[in-house]
NUKE-101186 format. One record per residue (C-alpha): residue number from 0; residue in one letter; y, x, z negated. Coordinates in steps of 0.25 Angstrom, whole numbers, padded with zeros to 4 digits. Last residue first. Layout:
residues N
    k  r     py     px     pz
  NUM  a      Y      X      Z
...
//
This chain:
residues 414
    k  r     py     px     pz
  413  d   0176   0220  -0480
  412  l   0186   0211  -0487
  411  a   0179   0197  -0485
  410  i   0189   0185  -0486
  409  q   0188   0174  -0496
  408  v   0196   0162  -0493
  407  r   0206   0153  -0499
  406  a   0210   0143  -0489
  405  r   0223   0136  -0484
  404  g   0225   0127  -0471
  403  f   0236   0121  -0463
  402  v   0235   0112  -0451
  401  p   0246   0108  -0441
  400  r   0245   0095  -0435
  399  h   0242   0094  -0420
  398  d   0249   0088  -0409
  397  s   0260   0099  -0410
  396  c   0275   0102  -0412
  395  v   0279   0088  -0413
  394  k   0292   0084  -0407
  393  g   0307   0088  -0408
  392  n   0306   0102  -0402
  391  c   0295   0106  -0410
  390  t   0299   0102  -0425
  389  k   0290   0089  -0425
  388  p   0279   0096  -0434
  387  i   0265   0090  -0434
  386  n   0261   0085  -0448
  385  f   0253   0094  -0456
  384  t   0238   0097  -0460
  383  d   0232   0102  -0473
  382  g   0221   0112  -0478
  381  d   0214   0116  -0489
  380  y   0206   0127  -0495
  379  d   0200   0134  -0508
  378  g   0186   0129  -0508
  377  a   0182   0140  -0517
  376  v   0186   0151  -0508
  375  i   0183   0149  -0494
  374  h   0176   0160  -0487
  373  n   0163   0152  -0486
  372  q   0170   0140  -0480
  371  r   0174   0147  -0467
  370  i   0188   0142  -0463
  369  f   0192   0131  -0454
  368  i   0207   0127  -0451
  367  f   0207   0115  -0442
  366  d   0213   0106  -0431
  365  i   0206   0094  -0426
  364  k   0209   0083  -0437
  363  g   0211   0069  -0433
  362  g   0219   0058  -0440
  361  q   0218   0051  -0453
  360  k   0208   0041  -0449
  359  c   0198   0047  -0459
  358  p   0188   0051  -0449
  357  g   0198   0057  -0440
  356  g   0209   0049  -0431
  355  t   0220   0040  -0435
  354  t   0231   0049  -0439
  353  n   0235   0055  -0426
  352  p   0244   0068  -0426
  351  l   0231   0077  -0426
  350  t   0227   0087  -0437
  349  r   0222   0076  -0447
  348  e   0217   0080  -0461
  347  g   0205   0084  -0464
  346  y   0190   0081  -0461
  345  g   0181   0084  -0473
  344  l   0190   0074  -0482
  343  c   0199   0065  -0473
  342  h   0213   0070  -0478
  341  q   0215   0067  -0493
  340  p   0201   0072  -0496
  339  d   0205   0086  -0491
  338  n   0193   0095  -0490
  337  d   0192   0098  -0475
  336  d   0206   0102  -0473
  335  v   0205   0117  -0473
  334  e   0192   0116  -0463
  333  r   0180   0122  -0470
  332  y   0170   0130  -0462
  331  q   0155   0134  -0463
  330  g   0149   0124  -0454
  329  k   0138   0111  -0457
  328  n   0146   0098  -0456
  327  n   0140   0085  -0455
  326  s   0152   0077  -0460
  325  n   0167   0076  -0458
  324  n   0173   0063  -0463
  323  k   0161   0059  -0471
  322  t   0162   0072  -0478
  321  n   0154   0085  -0475
  320  v   0165   0097  -0478
  319  a   0154   0105  -0486
  318  a   0146   0107  -0473
  317  s   0157   0116  -0468
  316  y   0164   0112  -0455
  315  v   0162   0121  -0443
  314  i   0148   0117  -0438
  313  d   0152   0102  -0440
  312  l   0164   0104  -0431
  311  a   0157   0100  -0419
  310  k   0154   0086  -0425
  309  a   0169   0082  -0426
  308  d   0174   0079  -0440
  307  a   0185   0088  -0440
  306  r   0190   0083  -0426
  305  l   0188   0092  -0415
  304  n   0198   0098  -0406
  303  l   0197   0112  -0414
  302  d   0212   0114  -0416
  301  g   0211   0126  -0423
  300  t   0210   0136  -0435
  299  f   0199   0146  -0439
  298  f   0195   0153  -0453
  297  v   0186   0164  -0455
  296  t   0183   0173  -0466
  295  d   0176   0185  -0460
  294  n   0162   0190  -0464
  293  q   0161   0198  -0451
  292  k   0148   0194  -0445
  291  e   0146   0180  -0451
  290  w   0160   0177  -0453
  289  y   0167   0181  -0440
  288  k   0153   0176  -0433
  287  e   0157   0163  -0438
  286  i   0170   0162  -0431
  285  v   0163   0165  -0417
  284  g   0152   0155  -0419
  283  l   0163   0145  -0424
  282  m   0170   0147  -0410
  281  k   0158   0145  -0402
  280  v   0154   0132  -0409
  279  l   0169   0128  -0409
  278  q   0169   0129  -0394
  277  n   0157   0121  -0392
  276  g   0163   0109  -0401
  275  a   0176   0111  -0394
  274  k   0170   0109  -0381
  273  d   0162   0097  -0385
  272  d   0174   0090  -0392
  271  n   0184   0093  -0383
  270  p   0198   0097  -0384
  269  s   0194   0112  -0384
  268  l   0195   0121  -0396
  267  h   0207   0128  -0402
  266  t   0204   0141  -0410
  265  a   0209   0149  -0422
  264  c   0203   0160  -0430
  263  q   0207   0169  -0442
  262  r   0198   0179  -0448
  261  l   0197   0185  -0462
  260  h   0188   0196  -0463
  259  p   0199   0207  -0459
  258  f   0207   0202  -0470
  257  g   0220   0211  -0471
  256  l   0223   0208  -0457
  255  i   0217   0195  -0453
  254  k   0206   0194  -0442
  253  a   0208   0187  -0429
  252  c   0203   0175  -0421
  251  i   0205   0166  -0408
  250  l   0196   0155  -0403
  249  f   0198   0153  -0389
  248  r   0197   0140  -0380
  247  k   0201   0141  -0365
  246  g   0209   0132  -0358
  245  y   0214   0118  -0358
  244  q   0203   0112  -0349
  243  d   0193   0119  -0358
  242  a   0188   0132  -0363
  241  g   0178   0138  -0372
  240  l   0178   0147  -0385
  239  e   0184   0159  -0381
  238  e   0186   0169  -0393
  237  r   0199   0177  -0395
  236  e   0197   0188  -0406
  235  i   0208   0194  -0414
  234  s   0204   0206  -0423
  233  d   0210   0218  -0415
  232  p   0219   0221  -0426
  231  v   0217   0213  -0439
  230  f   0227   0200  -0438
  229  g   0239   0198  -0446
  228  l   0242   0195  -0460
  227  r   0250   0181  -0457
  226  a   0240   0177  -0447
  225  f   0242   0170  -0434
  224  i   0232   0164  -0424
  223  s   0236   0157  -0411
  222  n   0228   0148  -0400
  221  g   0231   0145  -0387
  220  v   0240   0139  -0376
  219  v   0242   0144  -0363
  218  t   0246   0135  -0352
  217  a   0240   0143  -0341
  216  l   0227   0143  -0347
  215  e   0221   0154  -0356
  214  d   0219   0147  -0369
  213  g   0228   0156  -0376
  212  k   0224   0166  -0387
  211  y   0234   0171  -0398
  210  a   0234   0180  -0410
  209  a   0244   0182  -0421
  208  f   0244   0193  -0432
  207  q   0245   0205  -0425
  206  t   0253   0215  -0435
  205  g   0262   0225  -0426
  204  n   0274   0219  -0432
  203  p   0272   0215  -0447
  202  v   0269   0201  -0450
  201  k   0280   0195  -0458
  200  w   0273   0181  -0459
  199  e   0286   0174  -0455
  198  a   0290   0184  -0445
  197  r   0276   0185  -0438
  196  l   0275   0171  -0439
  195  a   0287   0169  -0430
  194  k   0283   0179  -0420
  193  e   0269   0174  -0419
  192  i   0273   0159  -0418
  191  a   0283   0163  -0406
  190  d   0271   0171  -0399
  189  h   0262   0160  -0400
  188  q   0272   0150  -0395
  187  k   0273   0160  -0383
  186  p   0258   0160  -0380
  185  c   0257   0145  -0382
  184  v   0249   0139  -0394
  183  e   0239   0128  -0393
  182  n   0232   0131  -0406
  181  l   0237   0139  -0419
  180  g   0231   0146  -0430
  179  v   0240   0151  -0441
  178  f   0237   0159  -0454
  177  d   0245   0164  -0466
  176  v   0253   0150  -0468
  175  k   0262   0149  -0479
  174  h   0262   0134  -0477
  173  d   0278   0131  -0474
  172  k   0279   0145  -0467
  171  v   0267   0143  -0458
  170  f   0271   0130  -0455
  169  k   0285   0133  -0451
  168  l   0280   0145  -0442
  167  v   0272   0135  -0434
  166  a   0283   0125  -0432
  165  e   0292   0136  -0428
  164  s   0282   0140  -0418
  163  i   0282   0127  -0413
  162  p   0296   0126  -0411
  161  g   0299   0138  -0403
  160  p   0286   0142  -0394
  159  k   0287   0133  -0383
  158  c   0273   0131  -0377
  157  g   0277   0117  -0373
  156  n   0277   0113  -0387
  155  e   0268   0101  -0388
  154  k   0257   0103  -0378
  153  g   0259   0119  -0377
  152  g   0260   0123  -0391
  151  a   0251   0112  -0396
  150  i   0253   0118  -0410
  149  n   0237   0117  -0414
  148  w   0240   0121  -0429
  147  h   0233   0129  -0440
  146  f   0240   0136  -0451
  145  i   0231   0144  -0461
  144  r   0234   0148  -0476
  143  l   0222   0157  -0480
  142  i   0221   0161  -0495
  141  h   0213   0174  -0497
  140  q   0202   0178  -0505
  139  k   0196   0192  -0504
  138  h   0182   0197  -0501
  137  t   0173   0209  -0505
  136  p   0181   0214  -0516
  135  p   0178   0229  -0520
  134  p   0167   0232  -0530
  133  v   0172   0236  -0543
  132  a   0166   0250  -0546
  131  a   0161   0251  -0560
  130  d   0170   0258  -0569
  129  p   0166   0273  -0572
  128  e   0157   0275  -0584
  127  s   0164   0283  -0595
  126  p   0159   0297  -0600
  125  e   0152   0296  -0612
  124  g   0161   0300  -0625
  123  g   0161   0315  -0630
  122  d   0177   0313  -0633
  121  v   0180   0322  -0621
  120  e   0173   0312  -0611
  119  v   0165   0319  -0600
  118  g   0171   0319  -0586
  117  q   0165   0332  -0582
  116  e   0179   0339  -0580
  115  d   0183   0333  -0593
  114  g   0171   0339  -0601
  113  a   0174   0353  -0595
  112  e   0188   0352  -0600
  111  e   0185   0347  -0613
  110  i   0174   0359  -0615
  109  e   0185   0370  -0611
  108  a   0196   0363  -0621
  107  d   0185   0364  -0632
  106  e   0182   0378  -0629
  105  g   0197   0383  -0629
  104  i   0201   0375  -0640
  103  e   0190   0381  -0649
  102  a   0192   0396  -0644
  101  d   0207   0395  -0647
  100  e   0206   0388  -0660
   99  g   0198   0399  -0667
   98  s   0210   0402  -0676
   97  g   0207   0417  -0678
   96  g   0203   0424  -0691
   95  d   0188   0422  -0690
   94  v   0188   0415  -0703
   93  q   0199   0405  -0700
   92  d   0201   0398  -0714
   91  d   0212   0407  -0720
   90  s   0214   0404  -0734
   89  a   0207   0417  -0740
   88  d   0217   0424  -0731
   87  p   0211   0432  -0719
   86  v   0208   0447  -0720
   85  f   0214   0453  -0707
   84  n   0211   0466  -0700
   83  a   0196   0467  -0700
   82  d   0195   0451  -0699
   81  q   0203   0451  -0686
   80  e   0194   0462  -0678
   79  v   0181   0455  -0683
   78  a   0185   0441  -0679
   77  g   0191   0445  -0666
   76  t   0178   0452  -0663
   75  d   0169   0440  -0667
   74  l   0177   0430  -0659
   73  s   0177   0439  -0647
   72  s   0161   0440  -0648
   71  a   0160   0425  -0650
   70  g   0168   0422  -0638
   69  s   0161   0431  -0629
   68  d   0147   0426  -0634
   67  a   0152   0412  -0631
   66  q   0156   0415  -0617
   65  p   0144   0422  -0614
   64  d   0135   0411  -0617
   63  g   0121   0417  -0615
   62  q   0117   0414  -0630
   61  s   0125   0405  -0638
   60  e   0116   0408  -0651
   59  s   0119   0423  -0651
   58  s   0134   0421  -0652
   57  s   0133   0412  -0664
   56  g   0124   0423  -0670
   55  a   0134   0434  -0667
   54  c   0146   0424  -0672
   53  g   0138   0423  -0686
   52  v   0136   0438  -0687
   51  s   0151   0441  -0684
   50  f   0155   0430  -0695
   49  a   0146   0437  -0705
   48  l   0150   0450  -0702
   47  v   0165   0447  -0703
   46  v   0162   0440  -0716
   45  f   0155   0452  -0721
   44  p   0166   0462  -0716
   43  i   0176   0452  -0724
   42  l   0169   0452  -0737
   41  i   0166   0467  -0738
   40  q   0177   0477  -0736
   39  k   0189   0467  -0736
   38  r   0185   0458  -0747
   37  l   0179   0470  -0756
   36  i   0192   0477  -0754
   35  e   0200   0465  -0758
   34  g   0191   0464  -0770
   33  f   0193   0478  -0774
   32  a   0208   0477  -0774
   31  g   0208   0464  -0782
   30  v   0199   0472  -0792
   29  r   0208   0483  -0793
   28  k   0220   0474  -0795
   27  r   0213   0467  -0806
   26  s   0210   0480  -0813
   25  a   0225   0483  -0812
   24  v   0229   0470  -0818
   23  s   0219   0472  -0829
   22  c   0206   0466  -0830
   21  i   0203   0455  -0841
   20  q   0190   0459  -0848
   19  q   0174   0456  -0846
   18  p   0166   0459  -0857
   17  e   0158   0471  -0856
   16  d   0143   0469  -0854
   15  g   0144   0474  -0839
   14  p   0157   0480  -0835
   13  q   0158   0480  -0820
   12  s   0157   0492  -0812
   11  g   0168   0498  -0804
   10  s   0167   0511  -0810
    9  e   0180   0510  -0817
    8  n   0176   0498  -0823
    7  l   0178   0484  -0817
    6  c   0185   0472  -0824
    5  p   0180   0457  -0820
    4  f   0192   0449  -0815
    3  v   0200   0438  -0822
    2  r   0211   0431  -0815
    1  d   0224   0431  -0823
    0  m   0229   0417  -0827
//
């Protein structure tokens, strides 16, 4: 169906009272041409003018922003120039004749970059709080596997190194020992044992892991200590405790590599209760300073020439060890075999060959492995003694039984 337009007379006026009539094709063409002129000459300039006024108003609101003013001016000019030569199709939804995407993307990208530099979340959320710093540990637990033996290197072995060094090595292998303390060791025996243990423990050349101190007499025997991990350089200390007819008595100690607050010590006291008691007091004064002043975890081994229930040892054994077999204790140390109900509770298993001495008539105990009780974790410690091997030239290797101890301890890290 044809569209209906009102007809115009020759003067361009519209008939007033006359009924409307269907215009001819020619009339419709004239009206269409007139509408096109009207749209180009009146409507488009009006839209452009309105758009320009709006942009100017927006520009005046963003006072003092040269970048905003410049952008508005550029956009207005582009709109006027393009609209003057192009009439958008009725379906075109871009009033200004441009895509508008470049300006928007550029502005958004610039904001996101600034936000990233400032650590602001792009999604508008609150910045996440950093995780609270976890304090470093102050202590580390470690299991000590300790072997002590008075090897009677001169008396029973004539200072010969071969058989006794092999006997020591066998104990170390069988019980996976990490720390060794020996008494009555001749210098050549010490050297042979050091060589054997370096190979067994695979200690690197150049790492000191053995220390020795003799009695300074013509027939020299002394104390040796060995540690699988090695010793902290320049940490070995040799403290004289006293003397007797057999020579001088020393305490030898060293710090352990990787655990600078773990200290290993060994001693051999005089075979006289009074002298041994005095030497013990001096030794304890040295060892307690390691704990009090340096927070060291200390253990010491040795033939103390005092029975476990001797009054002189009351200052060493912990008060928790008070039993009918070993009472009146007031010290700070646990002996690795003091909690064995099968072997004279509080006293421990014999370390001498005889089987009749001691409060339980099971044999005498004068060889010890002591660990300060405040560093033992949850009472986790135990000990044992072994029969004297008979592999040293067909006879016994010593007149003392070997002692083994195991304990879980905590060691300071700083």
